[in-house]
C-alpha positions in Angstrom: 31.8 117.3 -39.6 32.1 117.1 -35.8 32.7 120.9 -35.7 29.6 121.6 -37.8 27.6 119.3 -35.5 28.8 121.1 -32.4 28.0 124.5 -33.9 24.5 123.6 -34.8 24.0 121.8 -31.5 25.3 124.8 -29.5 23.0 127.2 -31.5 20.0 125.1 -30.7 21.1 124.7 -27.0 20.4 128.4 -26.5 16.7 127.6 -26.9 16.9 124.7 -24.5 13.7 125.3 -22.5 11.4 126.1 -25.5 12.8 122.9 -27.1 12.1 120.8 -24.0 8.6 122.2 -23.6 7.9 121.5 -27.3 9.2 117.9 -26.9 6.9 117.5 -23.9 3.9 118.7 -25.8 4.7 116.5 -28.8 5.3 113.5 -26.6 2.0 114.0 -24.8 0.2 114.4 -28.2 1.6 111.2 -29.5 0.8 109.3 -26.2 -2.7 110.7 -26.3 -3.1 109.4 -29.9 -1.7 106.0 -29.0 -3.9 105.4 -25.9 -7.1 107.0 -26.9 -7.3 106.8 -30.7 -9.8 104.0 -30.7 -11.9 105.0 -27.7 -14.0 107.8 -26.4 -12.2 109.8 -23.7 -15.3 109.6 -21.5 -14.9 105.8 -21.4 -11.7 106.4 -19.4 -12.3 109.6 -17.4 -15.9 110.5 -16.4 -16.9 114.1 -16.4 -17.5 114.2 -12.7 -13.9 113.4 -12.1 -11.9 115.8 -14.3 -14.5 117.7 -16.2 -14.8 117.6 -20.0 -12.6 115.7 -22.5 -10.8 118.9 -23.4 -9.8 119.5 -19.8 -8.5 116.0 -19.6 -6.4 116.5 -22.7 -5.0 119.7 -21.3 -4.1 117.9 -18.0 -2.7 115.0 -20.0 -0.4 117.3 -22.0 0.6 119.2 -18.8 1.8 116.0 -17.2 4.0 115.2 -20.1 5.4 118.8 -20.3 6.1 118.6 -16.6 7.9 115.3 -17.1 10.1 116.7 -19.8 10.8 119.8 -17.6 11.9 117.4 -14.8 14.2 115.5 -17.3 15.5 118.9 -18.5 16.5 119.9 -14.9 17.8 116.5 -14.0 19.7 115.7 -17.1 20.3 119.1 -18.7 23.9 118.6 -19.7 23.2 115.2 -21.4 20.2 116.5 -23.3 22.1 119.7 -24.4 24.7 117.4 -26.0 21.9 115.6 -27.9 19.7 118.5 -29.1 20.2 117.6 -32.8 19.3 113.9 -32.4 16.3 115.0 -30.4 15.1 117.3 -33.2 15.7 114.6 -35.8 13.9 111.8 -34.0 10.8 114.0 -33.3 10.8 115.0 -37.0 10.9 111.4 -37.8 7.9 110.8 -35.7 5.9 113.2 -37.9 7.0 111.3 -41.0 5.9 108.0 -39.4 2.6 109.6 -38.4 2.0 110.3 -42.1 2.5 106.6 -42.9 -0.5 105.6 -40.7 -2.8 105.3 -43.8 -0.8 102.4 -45.3 -1.1 98.8 -44.1 0.8 98.5 -40.8 1.6 102.2 -40.8 0.2 102.7 -37.3 2.4 99.9 -36.0 5.5 101.4 -37.6 4.6 104.6 -35.8 4.2 102.8 -32.5 7.6 101.1 -32.9 9.2 104.4 -33.8 7.7 106.2 -30.8 9.0 103.3 -28.6 12.4 103.8 -30.0 12.3 107.5 -29.2 11.3 106.6 -25.6 14.0 104.0 -25.4 16.6 106.5 -26.6 15.6 109.1 -24.0 15.5 106.5 -21.2 18.9 105.1 -22.2 20.8 108.1 -21.1 18.5 109.3 -18.3 16.7 106.9 -16.0 18.2 103.8 -17.4 21.8 105.0 -17.6 24.1 102.7 -15.7 21.1 100.6 -14.9 23.2 97.6 -13.9 24.8 99.7 -11.2 21.3 100.7 -9.9 19.9 97.2 -10.0 22.5 95.1 -8.2 20.2 92.2 -7.6 18.4 91.4 -10.8 16.6 88.4 -9.3 14.7 90.7 -7.0 13.9 92.8 -10.1 12.5 89.7 -11.7 10.5 88.8 -8.7 9.0 92.3 -8.4 8.1 92.2 -12.1 6.4 88.8 -11.8 4.5 89.8 -8.6 3.3 93.1 -10.3 1.9 91.3 -13.3 0.4 88.5 -11.3 -1.4 91.0 -9.0 -2.6 93.0 -12.0 -3.8 90.0 -14.0 -5.4 88.3 -11.1 -7.1 91.5 -9.9 -8.3 92.3 -13.4 -9.7 88.8 -14.0 -11.6 88.6 -10.6 -12.9 92.2 -11.1 -14.1 91.5 -14.6 -15.9 88.4 -13.2 -17.5 90.4 -10.4 -18.7 93.0 -13.0 -20.6 90.2 -14.7 -18.5 90.5 -17.8 -17.3 86.9 -17.7 -19.2 84.3 -19.9 -20.4 80.7 -20.0 -17.9 80.3 -22.9 -15.3 79.6 -21.8 -15.1 80.4 -18.0 -18.4 78.7 -17.2 -17.3 75.6 -19.2 -13.9 75.3 -17.6 -15.1 76.1 -14.1 -17.7 73.3 -14.2 -15.1 70.9 -15.8 -12.4 71.6 -13.2 -14.8 71.6 -10.3 -15.8 68.1 -11.4 -12.2 67.1 -12.1 -11.3 68.1 -8.5 -13.8 65.4 -7.3 -12.4 63.0 -10.0 -15.7 63.3 -11.8 -15.4 63.1 -15.6 -19.0 63.1 -16.5 -21.0 65.5 -18.8 -20.3 69.2 -19.1 -23.8 70.8 -19.1 -22.5 74.3 -19.9 -20.9 73.0 -23.1 -23.8 70.5 -23.5 -21.4 67.6 -24.2 -21.2 64.2 -22.6 -17.5 64.5 -22.0 -15.5 67.7 -22.4 -12.5 65.7 -23.7 -14.6 64.8 -26.7 -14.4 68.5 -27.6 -10.7 69.2 -26.9 -8.3 66.9 -25.1 -6.6 68.9 -22.3 -5.7 66.5 -19.4 -3.4 69.2 -17.9 -6.5 70.7 -16.3 -6.8 67.7 -13.9 -3.8 68.6 -11.7 -4.8 72.3 -11.8 -8.3 71.6 -10.7 -7.6 70.5 -7.1 -7.6 74.0 -5.7 -11.3 74.0 -6.6 -11.9 71.2 -4.1 -11.0 73.8 -1.4 -12.5 76.9 -3.1 -15.0 76.0 -5.8 -15.4 79.3 -7.5 -14.6 80.7 -11.0 -12.3 83.1 -9.3 -10.0 80.2 -8.5 -9.2 79.2 -12.0 -8.6 82.8 -13.3 -6.1 83.3 -10.5 -4.5 80.0 -11.4 -4.3 81.2 -15.0 -2.7 84.5 -14.0 -0.2 82.7 -11.8 0.8 80.2 -14.6 1.2 83.0 -17.2 3.5 84.9 -14.8 5.5 81.8 -13.8 6.3 81.4 -17.4 8.5 84.4 -16.9 11.0 82.3 -14.9 12.2 79.9 -17.6 12.0 82.8 -20.1 14.3 84.8 -17.9 16.7 81.8 -17.8 16.6 81.5 -21.6 17.3 85.2 -22.1 20.0 85.2 -19.4 21.9 82.3 -21.0 21.6 83.7 -24.6 22.2 87.4 -23.9 24.5 86.9 -21.0 22.8 89.9 -19.2 20.4 89.6 -16.3 18.8 93.1 -16.7 18.1 92.5 -20.3 16.6 89.1 -19.4 14.1 90.7 -17.0 13.2 93.4 -19.6 12.4 90.6 -22.1 10.1 89.0 -19.5 8.3 92.3 -19.2 7.9 92.5 -22.9 6.4 89.0 -22.9 3.9 89.9 -20.2 2.9 93.2 -21.8 2.3 91.4 -25.1 -1.1 92.0 -26.5 -1.7 88.3 -27.0 -1.1 87.6 -23.4 -3.3 90.4 -22.2 -6.1 89.3 -24.6 -5.8 85.8 -23.1 -6.2 87.2 -19.6 -9.1 89.4 -20.8 -10.8 86.3 -22.2 -11.5 84.9 -18.7 -9.9 81.5 -19.0 -8.4 79.3 -21.7 -6.2 76.3 -21.4 -3.8 77.6 -24.0 -2.7 80.3 -21.5 -1.0 77.5 -19.6 1.1 76.5 -22.6 3.8 79.2 -22.5 5.2 78.3 -19.1 5.6 74.6 -20.2 7.1 75.5 -23.6 9.6 77.9 -22.1 10.6 75.1 -19.7 11.1 72.6 -22.5 13.1 75.1 -24.6 15.3 76.0 -21.7 16.1 72.3 -21.0 16.9 72.0 -24.7 19.4 74.8 -24.5 21.0 73.2 -21.4 21.0 69.9 -23.4 19.4 68.2 -20.4 17.7 65.7 -22.6 16.3 63.5 -19.9 14.2 66.3 -18.4 13.6 67.7 -21.8 11.6 64.6 -22.9 9.9 64.6 -19.5 8.8 68.2 -19.9 7.1 67.3 -23.2 4.5 65.4 -21.1 2.8 68.5 -19.5 3.3 70.5 -22.7 1.4 68.0 -24.8 -1.2 67.6 -22.1 -2.3 71.3 -22.5 -4.3 70.7 -25.7 -4.2 68.3 -28.6 -3.0 70.9 -31.2 0.1 71.8 -29.1 1.4 68.5 -30.6 1.9 70.3 -33.9 4.1 72.9 -32.2 6.1 70.0 -30.8 6.5 68.6 -34.3 7.9 72.0 -35.4 10.2 72.0 -32.3 11.5 68.7 -33.6 12.1 70.2 -37.1 13.8 73.1 -35.5 16.2 70.8 -33.7 16.9 68.9 -36.9 17.2 71.8 -39.3 18.8 74.5 -37.2 20.5 72.7 -34.3 21.6 69.6 -36.2 20.3 67.4 -33.4 19.1 64.6 -35.7 18.1 61.9 -33.2 16.6 64.3 -30.6 14.7 66.2 -33.2 13.4 63.1 -34.9 12.3 61.7 -31.5 10.5 65.0 -30.7 8.9 65.1 -34.1 7.6 61.5 -33.8 6.3 62.1 -30.2 4.4 65.2 -31.3 2.9 63.5 -34.4 2.0 60.3 -32.5 0.3 62.4 -29.7 -1.7 64.3 -32.3 -2.9 61.1 -33.9 -3.8 59.5 -30.6 -5.7 62.5 -29.4 -7.6 63.4 -32.6 -8.1 59.9 -34.1 -8.5 57.7 -31.0 -9.3 59.5 -27.8 -11.6 62.3 -29.0 -13.7 60.1 -31.4 -14.0 57.6 -28.5 -15.5 60.2 -26.3 -17.7 62.1 -28.9 -19.6 60.6 -31.7 -18.8 63.5 -34.0 -15.1 62.9 -33.6 -12.5 65.7 -34.0 -14.5 68.6 -35.5 -11.9 71.3 -35.4 -10.0 70.9 -38.7 -11.2 74.1 -40.3 -8.4 75.0 -42.7 -10.0 74.8 -46.2 -7.5 77.4 -47.5 -4.9 74.6 -47.3 -7.0 71.5 -47.9 -10.1 69.6 -47.0 -8.2 67.0 -44.9 -5.1 67.2 -42.7 -3.2 65.1 -45.3 -4.2 67.6 -48.1 -3.2 70.5 -45.9 0.2 69.0 -45.2 0.8 68.3 -48.9 -0.2 72.0 -49.7 2.3 73.2 -47.1 5.1 71.1 -48.7 4.3 71.7 -52.4 3.1 75.3 -52.3 4.6 77.1 -49.2 4.3 80.5 -50.9 0.5 80.0 -51.1 0.4 79.2 -47.4 2.4 82.3 -46.5 0.2 84.5 -48.7 -2.9 83.0 -46.9 -1.6 84.3 -43.6 -1.8 87.9 -44.9 -4.6 88.0 -47.5 -7.2 89.8 -45.4 -7.1 93.1 -43.4 -7.8 91.4 -40.1 -4.9 89.0 -40.7 -2.5 91.7 -41.8 -3.5 93.8 -38.7 -2.8 90.8 -36.4 0.6 90.0 -38.0 1.7 93.6 -37.7 0.4 93.8 -34.1 2.3 90.6 -33.1 5.6 91.6 -34.7 5.6 95.2 -33.7 4.8 94.2 -30.1 8.5 93.1 -29.9 9.8 95.9 -32.1 10.0 93.7 -35.2 13.0 92.0 -33.5 11.7 88.5 -34.1 12.2 89.0 -37.8 15.9 89.1 -37.2 15.8 85.4 -36.1 14.1 83.4 -38.9 15.2 80.1 -37.3 13.3 80.8 -34.1 10.4 82.4 -36.0 10.1 79.1 -37.9 8.5 77.5 -34.8 5.6 80.1 -35.0 4.3 78.6 -38.2 1.8 76.2 -36.5 0.6 78.7 -33.9 0.2 81.6 -36.4 -1.2 79.2 -38.9 -3.8 78.0 -36.5 -5.1 81.6 -36.4 -4.5 82.8 -39.9 -5.4 79.7 -41.9 -8.5 79.0 -39.9 -11.9 79.4 -41.7 -13.2 81.5 -38.9 -12.8 85.3 -39.4 -13.1 85.6 -35.7 -9.7 83.9 -35.2 -8.0 86.2 -37.6 -8.2 89.0 -35.2 -5.9 87.2 -32.8 -7.7 87.5 -29.5 -6.6 85.0 -26.8 -5.2 82.7 -29.5 -2.1 85.0 -29.5 -1.0 83.4 -26.2 0.1 80.3 -28.2 2.4 82.5 -30.3 3.7 84.6 -27.4 6.6 82.2 -26.3 7.8 81.8 -29.9 7.9 85.6 -30.5 9.6 86.1 -27.1 12.3 83.6 -27.9 12.7 85.0 -31.4 13.1 88.4 -29.9 15.9 87.2 -27.7 17.8 85.7 -30.7 17.1 88.9 -32.6 18.7 90.9 -29.9 21.6 88.5 -29.8 22.1 88.8 -33.6 22.2 92.6 -33.6 24.6 92.6 -30.6 26.8 90.1 -32.4 27.2 92.4 -35.4 27.1 95.9 -33.8 27.8 95.4 -30.1 31.5 95.9 -30.5 30.9 99.5 -31.5 29.1 100.3 -28.2 29.8 100.0 -24.5 29.7 96.4 -23.2 26.1 95.1 -22.7 24.6 98.5 -23.6 23.2 97.1 -26.9 21.4 94.2 -25.4 19.9 96.3 -22.6 18.8 99.0 -25.1 17.1 96.5 -27.4 15.5 94.6 -24.5 14.1 97.9 -23.2 12.9 98.8 -26.7 11.0 95.5 -26.9 9.5 96.1 -23.5 8.3 99.6 -24.4 7.0 98.4 -27.8 5.0 95.7 -26.2 3.4 98.2 -23.8 2.7 100.8 -26.5 1.3 98.4 -29.0 -1.0 96.9 -26.3 -2.5 100.3 -25.7 -3.7 100.3 -29.4 -6.4 97.9 -28.2 -8.6 97.8 -25.1 -6.4 95.4 -23.1 -5.9 94.8 -19.4 -3.8 97.8 -18.4 -5.9 100.2 -20.5 -9.0 99.1 -18.8 -7.3 99.3 -15.4 -7.0 103.1 -16.1 -10.8 103.4 -16.4 -12.4 104.6 -13.2 -15.7 102.9 -14.3 -13.9 99.5 -14.3 -13.9 99.5 -10.5 -17.7 99.7 -10.2 -19.4 96.5 -9.3 -23.0 96.2 -10.5 -25.6 96.0 -7.8 -27.1 93.0 -9.7 -24.1 90.9 -8.4 -25.3 91.1 -4.8 -28.9 90.4 -5.9 -27.9 87.3 -7.9 -25.8 85.9 -5.1 -28.6 86.4 -2.6 -31.1 84.6 -4.7 -28.5 81.9 -5.5 -28.5 80.9 -1.8 -32.0 79.6 -2.3 -30.9 77.0 -4.8 -29.8 73.5 -3.6 -26.5 72.4 -5.0 -28.0 69.3 -6.7 -30.7 71.3 -8.5 -30.8 71.9 -12.2 -30.2 75.7 -12.7 -30.4 77.7 -15.9 -29.4 81.3 -16.3 -28.2 83.8 -18.8 -24.7 83.3 -20.1 -22.9 86.1 -18.2 -24.3 84.8 -14.9 -23.4 81.1 -15.5 -19.8 81.5 -14.3 -21.2 82.7 -10.9 -22.8 79.3 -10.4 -20.6 77.0 -12.6 -19.0 75.1 -9.8 -22.0 72.7 -9.6 -23.1 69.5 -11.4 -26.0 70.9 -13.3 -25.8 74.5 -14.7 -27.1 75.5 -18.1 -26.9 78.6 -20.2 -30.1 80.3 -21.2 -31.3 80.4 -23.9 -29.8 78.1 -26.6 -28.4 75.3 -24.4 -29.7 72.0 -25.9 -29.5 70.3 -22.6 -31.7 73.0 -21.0 -34.2 72.6 -23.8 -34.5 68.8 -23.3 -34.5 68.7 -19.6 -36.7 70.0 -16.7 -35.0 72.9 -14.9 -35.6 73.2 -11.2 -34.7 76.9 -11.2 -34.0 79.9 -13.5 -32.3 83.1 -12.6 -33.0 85.9 -15.0 -31.7 89.4 -14.5 -32.5 92.7 -16.3 -29.9 94.5 -14.2 -27.1 92.1 -15.2 -27.1 93.7 -18.7 -25.6 97.2 -19.5 -26.9 97.3 -23.1 -30.4 98.8 -23.2 -31.5 96.6 -26.0 -30.4 93.5 -24.1 -32.4 94.7 -21.1 -35.5 94.8 -23.2 -34.8 91.2 -24.3 -34.7 90.0 -20.7 -37.8 91.9 -19.8 -39.5 89.9 -22.6 -38.0 86.7 -21.4 -39.4 87.2 -17.8 -42.8 88.2 -19.2 -42.8 85.1 -21.4 -42.3 82.9 -18.3 -45.2 84.5 -16.5 -47.6 84.4 -19.4 -46.6 81.3 -21.3 -44.6 79.0 -19.0 -46.6 78.6 -15.8 -44.7 75.5 -14.8 -42.0 78.0 -13.4 -43.3 80.8 -11.2 -41.6 83.9 -9.9 -40.4 82.6 -6.5 -38.4 85.6 -5.4 -37.4 89.0 -6.8 -34.5 91.3 -5.9 -34.8 94.5 -7.8 -34.4 93.5 -11.5 -33.3 90.0 -10.8 -35.8 87.1 -10.6 -35.6 83.6 -9.3 -38.1 81.2 -11.0 -38.9 77.9 -9.3 -40.4 74.8 -10.9 -43.9 74.0 -9.5 -44.2 77.3 -7.7 -47.5 79.1 -8.4 -47.5 82.8 -7.5 -50.7 84.5 -6.6 -52.4 86.7 -9.2 -51.4 89.8 -7.2 -47.7 88.7 -7.1 -47.8 88.0 -10.9 -49.4 91.4 -11.6 -46.9 93.2 -9.4 -44.0 91.7 -11.4 -45.7 92.5 -14.8 -46.3 96.1 -13.7 -42.6 96.4 -12.6 -41.5 95.0 -16.0 -43.8 97.4 -17.9 -42.4 100.4 -15.9 -38.8 99.2 -16.6 -39.6 98.9 -20.4 -41.0 102.4 -20.5 -37.9 103.8 -18.7 -35.5 101.9 -21.0 -37.4 103.0 -24.1 -37.2 106.6 -23.0 -33.4 106.3 -22.5 -33.0 104.8 -26.0 -35.0 107.7 -27.4 -32.8 110.2 -25.6 -29.6 108.5 -27.0 -31.1 108.7 -30.6 
């Protein structure tokens, strides 16, 4: 058999360069499909940069062919010895490509392509990687700094592009601005008397104090980016202790940070659940080290993230009881989690909001928490089916699992802890949640830990057949590449960072800030939802329209901007809104105008000439926008 393999391999090796060029072409084609399959090429590369989409495709393929030629020159001997495996794995890629039409087929294809890339890197750039990286801690530090800078820059840039929103960045900016001054009064963006009557997240208080120094929305998105990345430190320690390999541990951290759920959380502007992974990893690491004193102390900030994290703590207790045989510790953890959930949802939230806890929306399991719990116990198969009984749910499940190369499936015990976090998404009545979005951040730490145990289990069975530590490094690299490749299936952080248009800041931002200088800090200001975060660090800020507080109170100022919208139909809506103020709401007059942005002030009465000038401007803008819409049709 070995002789036959050698003969075939030597015969194919005679055509080394045609094979290498073909592999480069095929790899470029697959990469192009993965990155751009759901988007127009011109969203990424404008015609004035590289010409037409066809020219971009040619350049894209040329880069991959050049890369494979480089690999061929640099590693010719190693590749010649592997011509048959190369041919087989690329043939397998075509087979997987044909499976795209079935449920999850695309994610199987992504995982397969990731395996191919891992195989190539394992004997080229990553060969003897432990000898190349002699100080893994610096490798970890570099990884965390890279992701922090990318996430922080992306978040701030997105905010500057007026793509952030009142929900949730405006809500949390105002809340944390007030917390920084120990003010726990109403949240006017959310239109609620006390934000903790909506969700109970006291962890925001200690994180709010930087806003005392720099009261801007940018502050909290940078804090979020920092906390997401700091979660990589306890994750590294967990992976290092389980896998006994520091390089593999850093690669797992990279897989976690590339995970689509983490990137969606960063893209969502800000959400308190993004703070949870760092605390959960810390708790789990202390559990591994059997440092029970600090383990129980670490539950305090974890539970303080949000009231529903307590259910995850309950399942952590069950995990300790069922799989670790830590009966007393597990029972204590379970009781702490259950008690906190009751206190938060049945005592604190109802005390602060007349409506009480309104977020039990799991009718697929039962009308009440008690009925849902009984359904889980008596009919678990129904609960599992309900996690997968819609195309959106199926797509999210496949995306989450394939992001880590399906390795979490090899650790059912660790994956058990994902039941509450996945259930919160899949059992919810809202179809919006079924698509994952930022809610994937709560499942990220469980999947990362399950991946570590999955790698450990494979290495335990098959590691003896390979060079020491090569299996864990290979699988950790596979998880990292999978996470990156699957994330490119959606328009996430790193995909948008490749768009030249992403770096263009709208001129409206400067106009909005200039007009904002005219508004006293104690004034009541209302503005459209994508402008709210720009002014959210103040006591009285309201979204317009639709905010019930705004409707029931007298506003001192309004800022309305046509230029703050990209969508042409939305521009027409805001033209109508400004006209409505001029013609039907004379109590607020156009006080100042900067291009298509208007500052309206209570009690200001413009002259007839000033009002007519604004109306003429608006009519001209409407005519131009209608012409653009007609051209697009």
